[in-house]
N, C-alpha and C positions, 0 to 999 in steps of 0.2 A: 853645352846645355846640361843642366843637372839631370841625373837619371830620373828623378821623381817629377820632373817637368814633362815627362813623356805622357802620351795619351792615356795610358792605363792607370796612372797615379796622380795626375794633375788635380782632379776634383778632390781627392782625399787630402792632398797637401793644402789646397785652398781652404777647405772646411776646418781642418785642424789648426791652421794658421789663424783663422778667424776667431777661434776661441782660445788662442795662445797655447796650444798643445802640440804644435809641430816640433818634434824633438830637436830639429836643426836650427830653429830660429833663435835669435839672441835671448838671453835670460831677461834682459831689460825690457825688450818688446813683449815677451811672454808675461812678465809680471804686470806691466801696464794694462794689457788686454784683460788679464784675469781680474785685476782690481776694478776695472770699469764694469765688466759684465757682472761681477759679484755684487757691486754696489747697486746696480739696476735690479738684478734678480732678487737679492736679499731684501731690499726695501719693499718690493712688491710682495714678497713672501711674508714679511711682517704685517703688511696691510691685510693680507688674507687671514692670517692668524688672529688679528684684532677683530676682524669681522666675525670669525667663527666663535671666539670667546665672548663676544658681546651678546650672542644668542645661543649660548652653550646648552640651554635647556630645551631648545627646539631641535629635535632629532633630524627633521627634514633639512633644516638649514645647515646643521653640522655635516650631514652627508653631502650636501651640495658643495660645501667648502672644502671637504677632504680631497676630492678628485684633483682640482688644480694644485693643491698643496703637495700632493704626492708626485705630480708631474714635475713641479719645481724641484722637489727633493731628488727625483730621478736625474734631472739635468745637472744639478749641482754635484751630485755624487759621482757622476760620470767624469766630470771635469776633475774632481778630487782624485779619482782613481788614476786618471792619466798623469796627474802631477806626481803622485806617489810612485807610479811605475814607469817614470820617464826613461830610466836606464834600460828596462826590459823592452820598451817600445823602440828605443834607438837601436838596441841590439837586433831586434826583429827586422827593422828596416834595413840595417846594415847587411844582414844576412840575405835579404831579398835581392839587394843590389849586387852583392858579391856572387850570389848563385848565377845571376845572369852574365856577369862579366867573366866568371871562371869557366862557364860551360863551353867546351870545345866541340862537342858533337852536335851537328846540325839538328838531328832528330830530338835530342834532349832539349835543346834550346827552343825548338818548335813546341814541345810539350809544355814547357814553362810559360812560353808566350801565350799559348792557348788558354792555360789556366789563369794567367793574368787578365786576359780578355774576358773570361767568364766572371772573374772577380769584379771587373769594371762593370759588366752588364748587370750582375746581381746587385751591386751597391748602387748603381744608377736607378734601377727599379725601386729599390728601397727608399732612396732619397726623394724621387719623384712622388712616391706614394705618401710618404710622411709629410712632405711639404704641401701636397694637395689637400690632405686632411687638415693641416694647419690653416690653410687659406680658407677652407670651408668654415672652420671654427672661428676664424677672425672676421668673417663676413656676416656672422649672425647679428651683430648690433646694427648693421648698415640699413636694412629695410625700414625699421621704425624711424630712423633719422631722416631717411629720404621722404617717407610718406607722412611724417609729422602726425603720428597717431595722437588724438586728443586725450587728455586726462591720463596719460601714461608717462611714467618717468623714463628718462632716456636710459637705454640698456647699457650695462657694462659687460666686459668679457667674463668677469667673475665677480663674486661678492667680495668687496674690499671696504676697508674702513680707514680713512686717512685723518679723521677728526677735523675735517674742513668742510666748507660748503661744497657738496658734490656737484650741484648744478653750475656753480660759478667756475669750478676747476674741472669740468667734465672732460674736455678734450685733452688737457695734459694728463689726466688720470687714465683716459682711454689709450693714449699714445704710450704711456708707461706700461700698460697691460700688453699692448702689441709688442713692444720691445722685449718684454720678459718672455712672451710666448716664442718669439723668434730665437732668442738666446737659448732657451731650454730645449727647443726642438733641434736647433743646430748642434748643441752639445751632445744630444742623444744620437743624432744622425751621423755626426762626424766620427764619434768613437765606435759606433756599430759598423759603419762603412769600412773603416780600416781593419776591423776584426774580420770581415769577410775576405778582404785582400790577403790577410795572413793565412786564413784557413785554406783558401784556394791555392796559395803558393805551396803550403805543405802537402796538399793533395797532389800537386804537381811533382813534388819531390818523391812521393811514394810511387807515382806512375813512372817517373824516370828510373828509380831504383828497380822496379819490376822489369822495365825495358832492358836495363843493363844486365839483369840476371838472365833474361832470355838470350841475350847476345853471348853472355859468358858460357852458357850451357849448350850452345849450338854444337852440332855434330862434329864440325871441323876442329873444335877445341877439346873434344873428349878424347884424350890421348892415352897411350899405354900406361899402365900403372907403374911400370918400372922406370919411367922417365924421371929425371931429377926435377926438383921444385922449379928451378929457373926456366925449364922448358915446358912446364905444365901451365899452359895459358888459361885453362878453365879455372884452375886453383887460384892463380894470381888475379884473375878477373873477379872471382867470387870474394876474395879478400877486399878488393875495392868496393864491391857491392855492400859488404858488411859495414864498411866505413860510411858509405852513403846512407844506409839505413840508420846508423847511429846518429848521424847529423840530422836526419829528418826527425828522429825522436827528441833530440835536443831542441829543435825548433818547436815541437809540440809542448815540451816542458816550459819553454819560455812563454808561450801563449797561456799555458795553465797558470804560471806565476803572475802574469799580468792581469788575468781576467777571472781567476777562480773565486776570490772573495767577492768581487764585483757581481758575478753571476748569482751567488748565493743571496746577496742583499736584494738584487733586482727581481729574482724569481719570487721572493716573498712579497716585495712591494707590488709587483705586477698582479699577483694573485689577489691581494687586498683591493688594489685599485679597480680591477675588473669587477669584483663583487660590489664595491661601493658605487661604481659608475652604473652598473646594471640596476641597482636599487634606485638611484637618482633618475634614471631614464623612465622607470615604471612610475615613479612619483610625479614626474613632469610630463606624463603622456598627453596631458591636455594643452600643454604649451609647445607649439610646433618649433619655435626657435630654440628653446632649451633642449627639447627632445633631439633635434638635429645635432646640436652641439655635443650632447652626451653620447649619441650613437657614433659620431665621428671619433670621439675620444676612445670609446670602447673598441672600435675597429682598430684604431692605432695601437692600443695596448696589446690586443691579440696578435696583430701583425708583427709587432716588435718582438714579442715573446716567441712566436713561431719562427721568425727570422733567425734568432739566435740558436734555437734548438735544431732547426733545419741544417744550419751550417755545421754545428757540432755533429749531427748525424752523418753529414758528408765525410767528415774526418774518419768516423768509425768505418764507414763503407769502404773508403779508398785504402785505409790501412789494412782492413781485412782482405781486400782484393789481392794485396801483395802475398799474403799467406796462401790463398787459394791458387794463385798463379804459380807459386813456387812448387806446390804439390803436383801440379799437372805437367811440369817439365820433365824431360828425360834425364833427371839427375842421377838415376841409378846406373847409367852407363859411364859415369865419370870415374876418375881415380878414387881410391879409398880416402885419401886426404881431402879431396873435394867433397865426397859424400859426407864425411864428418862435419865439414863446414856448412854444408847445405842443411843437415839435420839440426845443427846448432841454430842456424838462422830460422828454421821452421819453428823451433821452440820460442825464439825471440819474437816472431811475427804472429804467433797464434793468438795471444790476447791483443785485440785491436787497440789502437791509441784512442784515448777518450779525453774529453774535457769535463771537468766536474764543477759543481757549485760548492766551493769551500771544502771539497773532499767528501761531502755528505751524500751527494747523489750525482749520477752521470747525466749530462745534458744530451738529450736525444728526443726524437719525436714522441716516444712513449712518455717521457717526462713532461713534454708539452701537454699531452692528453691528461696526464695525472693532475697537473697544475690547474687546467681548465675545469676538470671535474671538481677539484677542491674549491675553486672559486665559485662554482655553481652552488656548492653546499653552503658556503658562507653567505652567498646571495639569499638563499632560502632562509637561513637563520636570521639575517638582518631584516628581511621582509616580515618575518613573524614577530620580531622584536620591535618593529616600527610603531 
């Protein structure tokens, strides 16, 4: 059985395969899936743009159209980022598999396994939450259809313009909207869920390194300073810990290379989408169906942004914990050569590992709060300009 068919990674493999972004699937299969979902999503995207430009002078309609357009852009750009960074994604997955297979110590393997299970739990919560919001969003046109409200046009998921008879082709257009919503949400969920798997794994690597340092500096290994290097077990164990820490940093750098520009774009997009969705919710406060739809979208946008920043914060916390733990050990009883190595590692671990948005700012919970505050400011401006 393939390693990624295991319990902790099966869902991620299925979701990424569904959008043609699983690095190990054949290129032909991936291209066919991407072409199909791009054709469905882009055609709906154009219909939304046509609807917006047909009423470009009406600010309320423009704001109403912008939210679904931004969500489509978010889904498509996540797929594009996965395509552009396929080598980094494959390298990350290879490293996850190799770390499990090369781990010989049972306690180290248990730590990695626990972190993998945490990644599965967090990603599962995220997947369920996002799909629940999507189902609520997709059910909003159903009540009017069931109760056949008189003198009311049949509702769409979004404002769209196909330049055809909308009543005649209502159900094909509605199904097209449903397919697009599922594709965009699946694209967002699949790429975010694998991101949390990577973050949890590298957190496990930092915990393993910290555990190995504790074992390396145990009293039984703190030998006389006059012993040769070959007999100085603490020194030799610390050298291995330095290599372990370096490998963990390389893993973080791979995540940064795969997601940095992606985070920058989506931080700005989310900020604008939250502002515009809030304005739309206030405008549609008298329409319960539209209000529910916009509230669901607003919640999903906030949850998505919080999810990314929270996992980036975990990386900062766990990499910083390594430095704190190193200081608290009895390294001062080790041989001079071991002390020098420990001091060197203290310097390397002092700045915590971070993930950035295009190198411009660090992703963390403080950044999440700043983005939300800025979104509220834009919301106030848009309301005053409405």
